[in-house]
N, C-alpha and C positions, 0 to 999 in steps of 0.2 A: 830112925824113920827117913830123915832127910838123906842119909847116906844110901839107904836102900833105894830111894826114889832116883837118886843120881845114877846108881848102877843100872837101874832099869832103863832110864832114859838113854844112857850111853849104849846099852845093848840094842835098844830100838834104833838108834842112829846108825849103828854098825850094820844091823840087819837091813836097814832101809837104803843103805848105799848100794849103788850098782856094782857089778863085778869089775867095772872100769877102775875102781879105786884099788883093786888088788892085783892088777896085771903089772908086769914089769915094764911093758911098753904099751902105750896108749896112743893111737893115731886119730887125729881129728878128721872128720869127713864132712865136706860141704856138698849140699845139693839144693836145687831150687824148689823141689816139690813139697807138698803138704804132708801131714802125718799119714794120710791114706794113699799117697802117690806111690806108684810102683818103684820109684827111686828109694823111698823110705823103706818099703818092704824088702827090696833087694839089698839095701845097705844093712838092714837088720839080719838078713840071712847070711850075708858076708861076715858080719860080726859073730854070729853064732858059730859059723864054721871056723873062723879064725881062733876063737876061744877053744874050740874042740881040738883043732889040729895042732895048736901050740901048747896044749895042756894048761891053758889059762895064763900063759906068759905074755900073750899079745891080745889086744882088745881095740875096739873102736869107740870113739865118742862122736855120735852122729848129730849133725846140725842141719836141719831142713829149712825150707822157707827163707833161704838167703839170710840166715841169722848171722853168718860170719862175714859175708860179702855178697856181691851180686855180679853175675856175668864175668866180664873180663877181669874185674877186680879180684874175683875168687881165683882165677887162673894165675894172676900176678902174685896173689898171696901165696899160692902153692910154689911158684917159682922162687919167691923170696924166703919161704919157710915158715910163714905165719899161719898157713893152713897146710896140713899134711897131704890130704887127698881131696881132689875135686871130682864131681860128676857134672859135666858141663856140655854145652852144645858146641858144634864146630865153629860157629860164629864168634863165640866168646873166646875160644881157644885161639882162633886166628889172629886176635889182637896181640897175642904173645908169640905164637908160633904161626907165622904167616901162611905156611903151606896148607894149613887146615881150611883155608878159604876154598881150596879145590873141592872139598867135600860138599860145598854148597852149590856146585854146578847143577843146573836145572835138568831134571829127568835123567839123572846119572844112573840111578838104580831102577830095575824093573820089579824087584820084589825084595822083601826083607831077607829072605834066605840068600839071594844073590848078593845083597849088600854085605852081609856078614862074611860070606865066603870070600868076597873080594878083599875086605879089610883084614881078614885073617890070613891072606895069602902072602907069599914071599914078595910079590910085586909091591905090596903096600907097606913093607918094612921101612920104606923111606920116611914114612910119617913118624914112626917110633924113633928113628935115628934123628930126625929133625927136632923132636921133642927133647931128646937128650942134649942136643946142641944148645937148647934154651933152658936147661936146668930142670927138666921134667922127665920122669920115668913114666912111659905110657903103659898102663896095666892092661888096657883093652878097651872094648866098646860095648855099651849097653844100648837099649832100644828106646828111641824117642818117637819114632813113628812118622807117618806121612804128614807133611805140612800142607794145609788147605787154606783157602781164602774165604774170609767172611766179610760182609759189607752191609751197609745200611741202605743201599740204593735199589738193588735188583738182584734176581737170581743170575748166576753165571752159567749159561747153557752152552755158549760158544765163545771162542777166544775174543771176538769183537765186543762182547759184553764187558770186558775189562777196560776198554778204551776210556781214558779220561778219569778213572778213579784215582783218588789220592790214597796211598797205602802206607801204613807204618811198617818199617822194617828195622831189624837190629842193625848195628853198624857193620856192614859188609859191602865191599865194592862189587863182589859177584852178585849179591842180591839186588843191589841198585841197578846194575846192568840188566839183570834178568827182568826186573819189573818194567824198566824202560822199554825193553824189547817186546814185552807183552802189552805195551801201550799205557802203562800206569805211571803216576808220579810218585816216586818213593820219598818218604820222609823218615830219616833215622831218629828213633826215640828210644829212651830207656824203657825197660819192661814196666817199671813202676808208673810210667806216664801214659801207658796205652789206653787204659779204660777211660781216663779223663779226656784224652784226645778224641776218642771215639764219641764220647758223650757230648762234648762241646762242638763236634763237627769239624774239628781241626783236620782230621783225616776221616775218610769214608770207610776204610777197610784195614784189616790186619791179616797176617798169615801166621799160622801156628799149627802144631798137632792138635787134634780134636780134644785131647785131654786138657790142654790149656784153654781152649775155647770154652769148655764147659766149666772147669774148676775155677777159672778166673772170671766167670760170668760175663764174658764178652757178648753172649747171646742177648743180654739185656739191652745192648746198644747196637748190636749187629745181628739182625734177624736172619739174614741170608747166609747160609753156610754151604759152600760149593766145593766138591771133591776134585780140586785141581791137581792134587798129588804132585806138585811141582818139585818137591824135594823130599827125599827120605832121609831123616836125620839119624845117623848113627851117633851115639853119645860117648865121646871120649872120656875115659876115667884116667886121671894122671896123679902121680905122687911126686913130692919133692925129691929130686934126684940125689941130693946130698944125704938126705935121710935114708933113702933106699940103699945107697952105697955104704952107709954106716952099719947096715945089718949084715950078719954073717951069711954065708951062702945057704946054710940050712934055714935061717930065718926068712931069707928071700924066697926060697922054695916053698916054705910053709904059707907065707902071705900070698904068693902068686897062685898056689893051688886053691886056697880058700877063695880068692877072687875069681878064678876061672870056674870053679864049681858054682859059685853064687851067680856068675854071669849067665849060665844056662837057665837058672831059675828066674833071674831078673828079666831076661829077654822074653821068656815064655809068658811070664805074668803080664808084662807090658803089652805084648801082642794080644793076649786074651782080653785084657782090659779094653784095648782099642776096639776089638771086634764087638764086644758086648755093650760097651758104655753108651754109645749113641742111641742104640735101640731102646735101652732101658730109660734113657733120658726122654726119648719121644713117647714111650709108653706112659710116662708120668704126666703127659700133657704139655710138654714144652712147646711154646709158641714160636717155632722157628721153621724156616723153609730150607730143607736139605735138597741139594741138587747133585745128582750123580751124572757124571759126564762119560758117555759110552766110548767116545773116540777122542783121545788126547793128542792125536797126531797133529792137528793144526796148532796146538799149543807148543808142541815140540819143534815144529817147523819155525815158529816165530822166534824161538830162543837159539836157533842154530848159530847166529852171529856171535853169541856169547862164547861158544866153543872156539870159533875162529879167532877171537881176540885172545883168549887165555892159553890156547895151544902155543901161541907165538910170544907169550910174555913171561914174566917171572914165575908164574905157576905152571909153565909148560911141562916141566919134568914130572910134576905131580899129576897133572891131568893125563899125561901119557901113561904114567904108572897105573892110574885108575882104569884107563881104557884097555891097557894090556891085561890087567887083572880081570876085567869084565869079559874080554875075549876068551881068556883061559878057563874061567869057571863056567862059561856058557857053552863050551865044547861038548 
């Protein structure tokens, strides 16, 4: 009887294990989102396709909610090989690959479609090349959405309403210069410290895509949410370069194809979520004030000096590549 029970328990354990345990190659994937976030859903679809295209020989082990690391630490982990693949924002990547700070330039993109056309163009191959120089294989870009400003003081209806607000930013000199140009005082803080800083009044405001504003419950301490759309965040997805180079050409092709096909799904899902999420939140009776700004021209004019600074600095070649890509895809 005991022997039979042991056999049954072993069988259950085997059946309960994920397919990850049976693949020849398993790659860890890091992202910041929750289990319901588009990053998680996109990563799961990437996993499904990778299993299918590799006939079960390759798989992913997905870790959301910063389980493995956070921000720049996740990118550093990928560079060092302790994490295989990251899904991160340009600010975090720029701490390891400095050129990515150029993607934080204010009002760089006019639409999501234009943004991805630019990043997928030949002009922006320089970012992939720079990643490789820092030990990272750039697989591509996912959708993080428009970054908007929330605050606890007042609705932002015109650029002058930003004057004097203290705003939390991630660590990025471009972001610091942008906020200064808009009349705000920027305070770099880790993502884990944002809610408490808003709650305690250490800062008045924060800026993030609306998905973060809602999922992180910033609305509880920042009632005013204003559609400043100052940055559109394309989300770099990178892999440890040494690990990538260890794969055969056929394995590289399989992994890249699975990623590319999953990217179409992930971008579409994230964009649909962004479109519907806020209205659904308001329909549930959310006590927030949403301000839509019809004319962003005064905001764009305020940040023009940021472009003057970075065109002539270390990021100049990357800013120029982005501007050339924008001109090309807008023809």
